[in-house]
N, C-alpha and C positions, 0 to 999 in steps of 0.2 A: 596525599590524603591517609591517616592513620587511625583506624579503629572508630571510622566513621558509623553512627547510628541515625536513625530518622523513626519517629513513630508517629503515626498517624491516629485518628480516633478508631479504637478497634483493630488496630492492625500495626504490626512492625514491619515497616518496608526494608529497613535495613538493618543489619545486625552485627557492628563491630567491623566495618570493610576496612579493609588497606588498599591502596592503589596507587601507583606512580607510573610518571610519564618522561621519559629521558629525550633531550633534545635530540633531533635528527630519527625518531624513530616511530614507527606505527604500531600503536598497542591497541590492539582489539578488546572491545568488552563484549562478550557474549553471553547468552543466556535465553531461556524463555520468555515470553510476555508475561510481566507480574514478577521477574527475578529481581527488578532493582535498578536495571541498568541506568533508565532515563531519572529516576530520584538520584542516583548517584551524580549523575552528570548536571542535574539542578541546582544540586548544592555546590558543587565546582564553579559552575555560572552565576550563583548569587540568587536564582529563585527561590530556592529553600534552604531554611536554615537547619544544621543538623541539632540532633537533640543530644549528641554526644561526639567526641572525636576533634581531631585539628586538621587544618591544611596549612601545608606550607608551599609559597611559590618563590623559587627564587632567591632560597635562604631566609626568606621572612614568614613568619607564622600568623595563623589566623584561627579563631574560634569559629568565625563564618566570614563569608563574604557576601557582601551586595553586590548588585549587578554592576553599580560602579567600579567596586574595587576590583570585579573579575576583568572590567574592561581596561582597567590601570594595570593589570599585571598580564595585560596581554592575551586574554581569553577569549575566545568567540565560539558560540555553537552555531551550527547549521542545523536546525531542527526538520525531522520528517515531515512535519506539517509546517508548511512553508510559512515564512513571517514577513515575508515581502510585502510591500503596501502597493495594492494594485493602481490606485489612483495617482500615484507618483512615476515619472520616469525612471528608468533604468539607473542614469547618473544621480539623481536624487535619491535613489534608494540605498546605491552605494555610499554616501557621503551623507545620510541625512543626521547622524550622530556629530560629526565633523564636517562642517562644510567649509570648503577652501575660502578665503574671503582676501580682498583686496582694500586698501585703503584710498578713500577719495575725499583728499581734504580731511574735514573732521570726520566724515562718515566710513563706517566700513560696509562694504558691500559684498554679496556671494559673487565669486569669480566663476563666472560659468565656463570661461574659455578655460580656465586650467581644470576644472572638473570635468570637462568634456575629453579634455587630453588624456588625462590620468584613468578615465573610464574605458577610454579604447584600447589602453594598454593593457588593463586588467581584463576586459573582454577576448583579448587577443590570446592572453594568457591561458583562460579557462576555455577557449574555443567556440564563443559565443559570436556569430555574425549578426549583428544587430545594431541599428544607430542607439547612441546613448540616450538621444531625448525620446524613443520609444517608451510608450506609456507601457506599464508592467502587465497591465490588463490585457493588453493584445498578445502576451507571449503565451508559447505551451507550457504546461507544466514542467516538461524537462528544461525548459530554456530557463523558467523560473527558477530551478534548482541552481542553475550554471551563474545566475546572478547572485545566489545566495552564498555560494562559494566565492565569487569574486568579491562581495561585500566584507567576507572575511578576509580576505588579501588586501582590501582596501584599508582595514584596520590595522594592517601590519601585526597579526597576532603571531605570538609564539608558542601557544598552545590552541589548536583547533579542534573542535571537537565536532565529528561527523556522524548525525544520527539517520542512519539510514539513508545515506547519500544517493543510492543508486536504483532506488525504487521506481522512479520514475525516468531513466535514462535507457537509451539504447545501449546495445553492445558497443556500438563506435565511440558513443560520448562516454560510456563507463571506461572504456580502454584511455580515452582521452584524459578522463579524471585522474585516473592512476597515473598518467605522465605528470599531471600538476602535484599529485600528492609527491611522487618522487623528486622533482623539483624541489618542493618545500622541504624535504627532508635534509637535501643537499644544503639547503641555508639554515638548517639547524631547527625549524620547526618541530615541535611534537604534536602527533595527530593521535588523537583518540576516535577510533572507528568503529562504531557501532553497525553490524549487519546480521541478519539471517543467512546470508548467501555463502556457505562454507566453503565453496569453491573460490567466491573474491577475497575469504579472507587468509586461506593459504597461499595465494598470489600475492598479496599486498602488505600483510602483516608480519611484523617482528615477533612481537609477544602476544600471548593471548590470555586473558582474566576470564574465567567463566564464574557467573553468579547463577545461583539457585536459591528461590525463595527468601531471599534478602540476605543470605549467607554468602560467603566467598568459598567457593569449589577449588580454585586453585589457580596458579600463574604459570603458564609454559612457554617455551619459546616455539614459535609455529613451525619451526624446521623438523622439530621432534615429534609432532603429533600429525595424526592423520584425521579425515575427516570423520571416521569410525569413533576415533578417541574424542573427538570433539562433542559428538553427539550424545557418547556414553556420560559425558562430565556433564551435559546441559540437562538431559532426562531420566539418566539411569536406566534405559531400556532400550531394547531394540526397536528402532522404527522400520517398517515395511517400506520396500523399495517400490512396490505394484500391488495397485488395488484393484484389478479386474479379475472377473470369473475366467479360469482356466478353460480353452475350448467354447467360448460363448459363441452361440450363432444366432444374429439378431434377423437374419435374412427372412425369417418366416413369421417372426413375432409381430404382435400387433402395433400398428401406427398410433400411438397417442398425441403427436403434434406435427404439424404440417405447415411449412410456407409456401406459397404458388407464386412465382414471377414478382418477388417483392422490390421495389424501386423506391427511391427517394427523391423528393422534389429537387434537392441540391446535387443529386448525380453521384453522391457518395455510395449508394449502392444501387446495383443494376442488374434487375432481371435475376434475384436471388431465389433458389428454390431448394429445399431440404426436408427430410423426414427423421421424425425420432421415436424410435420404436421401443416399446413396452421392456424394463430393465436395462436399456442402452443409456450411458453417458456420452454425449457428442460434444466433442471440443473443436473449437476454431483457431486456426493459427494464422499469421501473417505478420507483415511488418507494420510497425506504425504508422495509423493513417491508412490501410489498406480498406477499411470497411468493417471490421469485425465489430466493435463497440457502437459504429455508426448504425448498424444493421440492428442489434439487439435495441438501442434506444429507438429505434422505429417500431419494432416488434411491441414494445411496451408502451408506445403511443407518447414517448417525450419528445417525438422528432415526427413531424408529417411525411406519411407515404404519397407518392405519385400513383403508384396502382400495386396490386398484389392482394392475396388473399390469405388468411390464418385460420386454420383449423385445429380444434380440441376435441380428441376422441370422434372424429369425423364430422363434427358440427362446426362451420363457419362463425367465427365469432367476431366481436367489433372491439378493436382495441386502439381506437383513434386518439383516446386521451388515457394517461397512467390511471385515473377512476375507473374508466370502464375495463382497463386490463384488469386491475385487482379485483373487480366486480368480476370477472370471468376465469379467475383462478390465475393469473398471473402474477409472477413475482422477480423482483430485479433486485440482486445483491451489487450495488454499483461500486466502480473503479475508486472513485474517492469518497472513500465513508465520511470523513469529515464535512465535506461539502454536501452531498446529497445522501447520506446512509442514515444518520439520525438525527434529532432534536438536541441539541447541546443544553437548553434549560430544563430537561426533562429529565425523570429518574429513570433507572433500568425499566421499572415497572410502567411508566408511562409510555416508553418507547417501545416495548413488547404490545402493549394493549391497545396502540392506537389502530394497528392495521386491522385486527379483528372487526374494531368499533367500525373502521371506514368500509370494510366489506358488508357488513350489515346494515350500512346507513342507506337513507333513502333522499329523493331531491339534489343529488349530487353531491352528497357527501353532510349536508346542513342538517338532515332529519334524523332522530334517534336519540337514544338515551346513553349514559355512561353508568355502568354498573360497578361500584368499587371491590363487590367480591371476586365478579370474574377477572379484574385486573390483576388482582393478587393471585388468583388460580394459575392465569395464564404465563405471569412474570415468574411464578414458583416452578411451574411445570419446565418451562424452558431453561430456568436455572440448572435444574436437576437433569436434564436431559443433555443440554450441552455443557456440562460442568463449567458454567461461568463461575470465575473467582470472584466474589465480593462479599462484605459483609450483610449487607441487605440489598433487596430488588429497589429499596427506597432511595439507595445512594444513587446522585448525579452519575450520568453515565460517562462524562469527560473525567472521573477520577479512576478509572479503568484503564487498563494497558491496551494497546491497539488490537491485540488478538481477542481479548474479553469483548472489547467493542464491535469487533466483527462476528462475535458469537451473538450478542444481542441483535444486532440486525438480521441474522439468520433467522434469531428466534422469534422476530415479530412476524417473518412470513410463515413458520410453521405454525404459530398460534391461529394464522387466519387460516391455515388448511390449504394453501396453496397447490396448485397441482402441475404446473410447470416453472421449475426455479431456474432464472440466468444469473449464473457466477461470472462478474466481469473481473478479472485479476482476484480471485477470491482470496489468494494468500498473500496480497502486497505488504510488506511490512510485517509478517508473521514468522514467527519463529518455528525451527522444524516440528518441535513435538507438536504445538498446535496445529500445524499443515496437516500432520498426520491423522489428527483428530477430526479435521474436516474434510479430508478425504475419505475418512471411514465414514462420515455422516453421508457424505453425497453417494456413496456405494449404497447404504442402507437405505437413501431416498429413493435411489433407482429401485433397488430391488422391490420396495414396497407399492412400486407403480407409479412414483411420481416423476416427471419429465427433468432431465438436468441438462442443462446448455453449459459448457465452461468457455469462456474466453480467456487465454491467458497468452503472455510474450514468453513463459518459461516453458521451453521444450521437454524437460525433463518432468516438469508438473503433469502436462497434455500426456506424455507419453506412461507416467506413471498410473494416472487415473482414467481415462477415457477409452472407450473401445471403439470409438471412430473417429478420426480426425480430419476436419475438414478445412483446407487452405484458402484464404484470401489473397486476392490482390487486386489492387483498382478495383474495388468495389464489386467483385465477382467472386465467387468459388469457382478456383481452377484446377484443384485436385482433392481427393479424398482416399483418405487411407484406413483399412481396415488394422486395428492395433498391430496384429500380427506381420503384416507387412509395412508399417510406419517406422522410419528411422530420423534423427536428427537431419543427417545429411539428405534425404527425399524431401522432408518438409521444407527445409532451407533453400533447396533447389526449386521448388515448386513456387516459393513466394518472391523469387528474385528472377526466373525465366522468362523467357518472352516469347516462347511458344511451348508446345506440349500440353495444351491444355486439356483437361478432362471434363466431359460435359456433365452439367449440373445433374442430369438425370439419374447418374450414378450412386445419389445419396437421398 
């Protein structure tokens, strides 16, 4: 790609970017949310037409590519927001564009036997143990991600664009993905790898290109740069590694939120108790499926509880439904922002203002009036407070980068003056600069007396921002560490050990 530019109404998304990919290499594309990475890749995959510049693939030049051109050039994209079709089976997802067929007299029929055989081989290659005829809607997010990778392999792609491919994968699944990438390199494929996890970039990348505000910062060999070098190229400033107050002691602080003996009807949460004190950020660690997110969904009323009590500032509250939870001052920034975080057909302004209106509503949410001036004021206030990058709050939220979408989601809860905010994987798919902004905001919210609960699979994140870390295993809290005593080794050991539990009354 040479001197590629892209202009949208009111904004220049890309300004003269040049980028290349060689056979058998992993070329990392790095930058803050909104830097232009996804726009550049959408041009390469034929989703967007560039305003200027040219694209050359295999010696043939184009002013722009269509999706059909991109497929014929052997270009595949694995998007961060998955594009699998839930209603189809795994094998149908893999070959939906190019179904294997067989002749039966004058007729041509889908060869399901051939499709199943090829699907089994591809699933084995990506490490997914599932029947090819399984409907994709029955898979977990990480398994759907593996289907996406297998789909790219099924297309026999020469250039594979991976946009945040590891955000939904466990550490073992990430390790297997990297093995698959190394095999693809040996076969001569070129991989464009977009990630905000700097450790992964150093491990798997060959070259790295950094974008900032739609311009090219530079291209370096990964072997010649450190993580600090990459941060400096991306954001141009020092990023803090810790967001706690030194020597903070919460033992005598006021309890502002408490959960007592909470259990779910499906058994995914069992007799969980904890307290959150004023000024404290409480984090929850554990393996995938250990019960952390399941507990938060129960607290917020998204899943029914079998037993247990919830107290806010010493007063027992009813959060049996999300509506009741919102009315009582609870907020939840969910893990999957595109599915459960915002309304796709709403503007930034509408997404932010809907929660204050819901909180003020009556009759279960159907009674109340919309005030346009309040809508505009709430949206503008959160735009300024959270530094949301947009040219107007009337802009559709889907036009924003992932990090800015996350800020809008947080903004709606702040506009509703929520007292307890649950962050479930709060920086998933967000760049290092935006992570720092969100961590700083979390600390500011805790300092002003709001409750902050954090669920995260990233141990460095928990260690950087949380004052206390509780470890989940099999639906229970099995260990609690004050930050001064917490290490990655201790947390992992508690997550996987069979004994040595610490009782719930420690938190």
